[in-house]
Each structure stands twice: as structure tokens, then as C-alpha cells.
C-alpha positions in Angstrom: 62.9 25.6 -79.3 65.7 23.3 -78.2 69.4 23.7 -79.6 69.9 20.7 -81.6 72.5 20.1 -84.3 70.5 19.1 -87.4 72.6 16.1 -88.0 72.0 14.9 -84.7 68.6 12.2 -84.4 65.6 13.7 -82.4 64.8 10.3 -81.7 66.6 6.9 -81.0 65.1 4.0 -79.9 66.7 0.8 -79.5 65.3 -2.8 -78.6 62.4 -1.2 -77.0 60.3 -4.3 -75.3 56.8 -3.1 -73.6 55.2 -6.1 -71.9 52.3 -6.4 -70.1 51.5 -9.6 -66.8 48.1 -11.2 -67.0 46.8 -14.1 -65.4 47.4 -16.0 -68.5 51.0 -14.7 -68.6 53.6 -12.3 -70.6 52.3 -10.4 -73.2 54.9 -9.0 -75.0 53.1 -5.8 -76.8 56.1 -4.4 -78.7 59.1 -6.7 -79.3 62.3 -5.4 -79.8 61.5 -2.0 -82.1 64.6 -0.2 -83.1 65.1 3.2 -85.0 66.1 6.9 -85.3 64.5 10.1 -86.7 65.2 13.3 -87.5 63.4 16.2 -88.3 60.8 14.5 -90.7 57.7 13.1 -90.8 57.9 9.5 -89.7 54.5 7.0 -90.5 53.6 3.6 -88.1 51.3 1.9 -89.6 49.8 -1.1 -89.2 46.3 -3.4 -87.7 44.8 -2.7 -84.6 46.9 -4.3 -81.7 50.0 -3.8 -84.0 51.7 -2.0 -80.8 51.5 0.9 -82.5 50.0 3.6 -79.8 52.3 1.4 -77.3 55.0 2.7 -79.1 54.1 6.6 -78.5 53.2 6.0 -74.8 56.2 4.1 -74.2 58.4 7.0 -75.9 56.9 9.2 -73.0 57.1 6.9 -70.6 53.2 6.5 -70.3 52.0 3.0 -70.2 49.9 2.7 -67.8 50.9 -0.5 -64.9 50.8 -3.0 -65.2 52.9 -2.4 -68.4 56.8 -2.5 -67.9 58.7 -0.7 -70.8 62.6 -1.8 -71.2 65.3 -1.3 -74.1 68.8 -0.8 -74.9 68.0 2.8 -75.5 66.0 5.2 -75.8 66.5 9.1 -75.7 64.9 12.1 -76.7 67.0 15.0 -78.1 69.9 12.8 -76.1 68.1 12.8 -73.3 67.5 9.2 -72.0 64.0 8.4 -71.2 64.4 5.0 -69.8 66.2 6.1 -67.1 64.7 9.1 -66.2 63.0 9.9 -63.1 59.6 11.1 -62.2 61.2 14.5 -62.0 63.3 14.8 -65.6 60.1 13.3 -66.8 58.1 16.1 -66.2 60.6 18.1 -67.9 60.7 15.9 -71.1 57.1 15.4 -71.6 56.2 18.6 -73.4 59.5 20.2 -73.5 61.5 17.7 -75.6 58.4 15.2 -76.7 55.0 15.8 -77.0 52.1 13.3 -77.7 48.3 14.2 -79.8 46.0 11.9 -78.4 43.1 10.4 -81.5 40.1 12.0 -79.1 40.2 15.7 -78.1 37.1 14.7 -76.1 38.7 12.2 -73.8 42.0 14.0 -73.8 41.3 17.4 -72.6 40.1 18.6 -68.9 36.4 18.8 -68.9 35.9 21.2 -66.1 38.7 23.7 -67.2 38.3 26.4 -69.9 40.4 25.9 -73.0 42.9 28.8 -72.7 43.6 27.8 -68.8 44.8 24.3 -70.0 47.4 25.8 -72.4 48.8 28.3 -69.7 48.8 25.9 -67.3 50.9 23.9 -69.4 53.2 26.7 -70.7 54.3 27.7 -67.2 54.8 24.0 -66.3 57.8 23.9 -68.9 58.6 27.9 -69.2 59.4 30.8 -66.8 56.9 33.1 -67.6 54.0 35.2 -65.6 50.5 34.9 -65.8 49.9 37.4 -68.1 53.0 36.6 -70.6 51.4 33.0 -70.4 48.5 34.0 -71.4 49.8 36.1 -74.8 51.6 32.5 -75.4 48.5 31.2 -75.4 46.7 33.2 -77.5 49.7 32.9 -80.2 49.3 29.2 -79.9 45.7 29.1 -80.9 46.2 31.6 -83.8 49.5 29.5 -85.1 46.5 26.5 -85.7 44.7 29.0 -87.7 41.5 29.3 -85.6 40.0 32.5 -86.7 38.6 34.0 -83.3 41.0 32.4 -80.3 39.6 35.1 -78.0 36.5 32.6 -77.8 38.3 29.5 -77.9 40.5 30.5 -75.3 36.8 31.2 -72.8 35.5 28.0 -73.8 35.1 24.5 -72.2 36.2 21.4 -74.4 32.3 20.4 -74.6 31.4 23.9 -76.5 34.1 23.0 -79.3 33.2 20.8 -82.4 35.6 18.0 -82.9 37.9 19.5 -85.5 37.9 22.6 -82.9 38.7 20.6 -80.3 41.6 18.9 -82.1 43.1 22.2 -83.1 43.3 23.6 -79.7 44.6 20.0 -78.5 47.3 20.7 -81.2 48.0 24.6 -80.1 48.5 23.0 -76.2 51.3 20.6 -77.3 52.8 22.9 -79.3 52.7 25.5 -76.8 56.1 24.1 -74.9 57.6 24.2 -77.8 58.9 20.1 -77.9 61.0 19.1 -80.5 59.3 15.6 -81.5 55.2 15.5 -81.7 53.4 12.1 -81.8 50.2 12.3 -83.4 48.1 8.9 -82.5 45.7 8.7 -85.0 44.9 12.6 -85.0 42.0 12.5 -87.6 40.5 9.8 -87.4 36.9 11.2 -85.4 36.7 14.1 -88.3 35.1 14.4 -91.4 37.6 14.1 -94.4 37.3 18.2 -94.8 38.4 19.4 -91.5 40.9 16.1 -91.7 42.6 18.1 -94.1 42.8 21.4 -92.5 44.7 19.6 -89.5 47.0 17.9 -91.5 47.8 20.8 -93.2 48.1 22.9 -89.8 50.5 20.0 -88.7 52.5 20.0 -92.2 53.2 24.0 -91.7 54.0 23.7 -87.7 56.2 20.7 -88.1 58.1 22.2 -91.4 58.5 25.7 -89.8 59.5 24.8 -86.2 61.9 22.3 -87.8 60.6 19.3 -85.9 60.1 15.3 -85.7 56.6 14.0 -85.9 55.5 10.6 -85.8 52.2 10.1 -87.0 50.7 6.6 -85.9 47.5 5.6 -88.4 45.8 2.7 -89.6 45.1 5.1 -93.5 47.9 3.6 -95.5 47.2 6.1 -98.1 47.1 9.3 -95.8 50.4 7.9 -94.4 51.9 7.8 -98.3 51.2 11.4 -98.8 51.9 12.7 -95.7 55.0 11.0 -94.4 58.5 11.1 -95.6 59.2 7.4 -94.1 57.1 5.0 -92.9 57.6 1.8 -90.0 55.0 -1.2 -90.7 54.3 -2.9 -87.9 53.3 -6.6 -87.1 52.6 -8.5 -84.0 54.6 -5.7 -82.2 57.4 -5.8 -84.2 58.8 -3.9 -87.4 58.6 -5.8 -90.6 59.0 -3.0 -93.0 60.9 0.2 -93.3 60.0 2.4 -96.5 60.1 5.8 -97.8 56.6 6.7 -98.3 57.0 7.8 -102.0 57.9 4.4 -102.4 55.2 2.2 -100.2 53.3 1.0 -103.4 56.2 -0.9 -104.4 56.6 -2.4 -100.6 58.1 -6.4 -100.7 57.2 -7.6 -97.5 54.0 -9.8 -97.4 52.1 -8.3 -95.1 53.0 -4.5 -96.6 51.4 -5.9 -99.7 48.7 -7.2 -97.9 47.6 -3.9 -96.2 47.9 -2.6 -99.4 45.6 -5.0 -101.1 42.5 -4.8 -98.6 42.3 -1.3 -99.6 39.3 -0.3 -101.6 39.9 1.3 -104.7 36.9 2.8 -106.9 38.6 2.5 -109.9 39.0 -1.6 -109.8 35.8 -3.3 -110.0 36.1 -6.2 -107.8 33.3 -8.5 -106.3 35.1 -8.7 -103.0 37.3 -6.9 -100.9 40.9 -8.4 -100.1 41.3 -10.5 -96.6 44.8 -10.6 -95.1 46.7 -13.8 -95.4 48.9 -14.1 -92.3 52.2 -16.3 -91.9 53.1 -17.2 -88.2 56.7 -16.6 -89.4 56.0 -12.8 -89.4 55.6 -12.4 -85.7 58.9 -14.7 -84.8 61.9 -12.6 -83.5 
């Protein structure tokens, strides 16, 4: 792993903006977001359309056209992402920061075997022989608790279950030993049992490797139990930042509204709460 001082932030974001030019005018999906993170598990929560996933892609300069990413500062491991050229970005993506998408079916190459895809990522960032890359790929599959890595290595993505495909995706992203891992709803397509297994794998790997993890999720209870710190987003802005253990004691009315909307079997209620929004929350 890249040598970084334990005190130095792994990620620094200041004034991050992501805008899209449309026929109806400019749409700002992310508006002036600022935060820093170290070797911790940082949750980003909010409703669909609040800008959570857009932040994840912006951190890797993967926002598709016509999206434009700007800001005062965006550094990963001390490297400036905003001013990086395409060659530098190839080194940053995977080498410094990696991203696990929501569903492996749409992220893994359907015509390449799993092992070949992991090897390709390894050889892109590490000067190793094909034989060594294969050994590293097998180690990566073992690291995500795949009991028969040889079989999975030779499988095509469609031959794997959702949980196994997500493990293979995690193995690929971690095989290059990045400093920061972004997990965009990594368990949304999985059942509860497999979800717990995948989260346990992420928790173990991040802790052992001293990485930073950004968990993007709709699930407030999951984030509260899994993460160290939480950013709450509304309309492209961060409206509240707090320790995950203190999420139930949030003070911003939007965060309180999200929590109130969660159904609870222990509480009898004739109807679920609905969000009451204030236009002032979206003002910069």
C-alpha cells in the first residue's frame, strides 16, 4: 500500500460541484460539498437524487458527459484529482482510489472470466508477470472468503450468484491495494444473510489494510451500525455531519425526518411518516 502518514487525510474535498447542462438550463447535482476523511468508514446517506453516487463518481473523475466537475480542492493521498491528466487518472483509479458499484452484473465484463478481469486490474497498476498476477488474483479471491477460488477464477460473471459476484468485484477493487474504497450501495441487490457476509468482509479488509471506506447508502440503520461517521445529503448539499453512533440524536430536521420514516416493528402505528421538506434546506 502507498505510504501515507497516519495523521494525513486520505481524502480532501473542498467546494466540490458537479453540474449538468440540459435543455432547461444548468442542473447542479452536487453544490459546494466539503469534507475530509482518514482511515475510517464514512457513510453518505440521503434520498435518491440527493447527489450521493454523483460524489462517488466525481471523486474518481468518472462523471459522464455533459457533467462538469469543479472545486477548490480534490485530493486523494495527496494527489490532485481535478488537475490530473488522463494518464495520471489511470494511476489514481485503482492505485489510490477504487469504487464498488451497486450490481456486479452491470460492472463486470460479461465476456471475460473473473480471473482474467482481476489480473488485468493488477497488471495495470503493478509491474508483475502474468504468473505473479494470477497468484495475486487467487489471493484476492481468498481474501474475500471465497472457499473455492479456482472455480470462481475460471467463471464468467453470469455463472455467479449475486453475492458471489459482489465478492469477486470487491476482490478486483482491492487487488490493486487502493488507499480509499468507495462502496456505492454494495449490498442493495443482496438478501439479508449475504448482505451481512459482504459487510463483514469489507469491515475486516478495511481494518486490516488501514484503508478509508466511503459507504453510500439509503439504509440509515446499516450506516449507523457499520460506519464511524455520517454525512447527510439533501439536494446536492451536506446538511449534517455527525458520528454514526449519534445518528439517532441528529438535530437537522431533514435527518430527523429520514429517521422518522423508518418502519419499526416494535412501535404500533396506523401509518408511516412522510417527509416534510423546507425549501430553505436547499439554499447554499
